C-alpha positions, 0 to 999 in steps of 0.5 A: 169147729172153731179153727182158731183152736187149731194151728196155722203152720207158717213155713219160713216164718222167721223171714222178712214177709213170714215174720210179719205174717206171724205177727198178724196171725198172733194178733188175730188170736191164731195158734202159730207154729213156725218151721224155718231152717234159719238159712235166710231167716232170723230168730230176731224177727220171731215175735210170737208163735212157736219156732221149730228149726228144721227143713221141709226135706225132713219128712219125719219132722213134718209128720210130727208137726202135723200130729202134735199141733193139730194144724188146720192150714199152712202158709208157705214163705220158705222159698229162695228168691234171688233172680240172679242166683237162680240163673246161676244155680237153678238146681238149688232153686228147683230143690228148695222151691219145688222139691221140698214143697212136694214134701210139704204138700205130701205131708198135708195130704197124708194128714188131711190138712187141705188149706194152703196159702202160697207166697208166689211172685210176679216173676211168673209173668215174665216180660209184661205184654200189658200194664197193669198186669192182671191175673190172666196175663200170660205166664212166661217166666224168664228165670228159674226162680219164676219157673219154680213158683209157676210150677208150684202153682200148677202143682197146687191146681192138680192137688185141688183136683185130686185131693180137694186141697184148697189154696190161695196163690198170692203173686207179690210185686215188690214187698217193702217197708217194715212193721211200724213198731220197728221190731221186725223188718227187712234183713237180707244178706246180701241185700238186693232190694232197692229200698233198703239199699237206698236207705243204706246209702242214706245212712252212709253204710254204703257209698252210693246207690247204683242205678241200672239204666237211665234210657228206659221209655219212662218219664225219667228214663229209669225202671218203674216198679210197684211197691206194696207194704209188707203189712198190707201183704200179710193182711191179704194173706189173712183175708185169703186164709179166712176165705178158705175157712169160709169155704171159698174156692182156690184162687190166685191174686196179685198183690201190688199198689196198682201204681208205680214209682221209678228208681229216681222217684224212690231215691227222691222220696227216700231223700225227703224221708231221711233228710239225707243226700243219697249219692247215685252212680248211673250205669248200664241196664241189667239184662232182663229188667223190664221198663215197667212192672205194675200190678192190677190188684182189683181182683183181691180188692173186689173179692176179699175186700183188701184195702192197703193201709200204706197207700203211698211210697213215702209211708212205706219208706218211713217205716223202712227207715224207722227199722233201719235206724233201730238196726244201726243205733 
């Protein structure tokens, strides 16, 4: 059986990371079906594949998709992901991220689709006890968003034991950048990620960038984070998918750059890339922001041969700036 004659169902494929995943699947000659309710995704980001607008709560639609498209594997990107919102509206997050994933897995088991790639998060770890963070670091989420992702990971392990459903859970650190074509990129409303906010300040769309905390125990007093290009993330998902089709066991992998950049470093690099002075307003720390979050990605590099192409932050920001300029032109 040639699996590429079947389809990959990409749930949330009209979103930021999902759209880059769809593009790489299409380039790799997979048949792609996208399920997205477009609550945070956009038709503008869909380049290839067949888009079906709908939600995971529609069990009849899920059954129809699995029956009509001969689905061989599922990739799941359809989670709400704003930490602050999850604290204020936990039930919204448990309903979408957990309950609707149960619907999806239930449909997969009914239709004997037993390969699953899950978009997880570094938020499952909580406050770091050691840097860099490895996959066996204690998992103690500090917010409902992280709790829902960890609950799905545990559910996947139980589904593997009960039904033989094989999965890869990929724990992202900070996804960033855009496809170098400039056709797809980061498009959130509201925008909460540092790099696109910095670029909005560089282009004058907002007045300044706020820096939350300058008294952390780091080299310049600002938080340090690990950034990984969205296309490198998508490539890791493709490697994980191929490993499952090759008979690989279920696995959990970190996805990061294994190096960190402070907020001030991000701003300096963005100034160099854009040629613009970026106004900064310094403020107090935000509750719950760790000083340093940096991943160890050695496991996926050693096991699956993942090699990030965008291996420094300047390359990542250049692709994001290219996308940003196209949006304002």
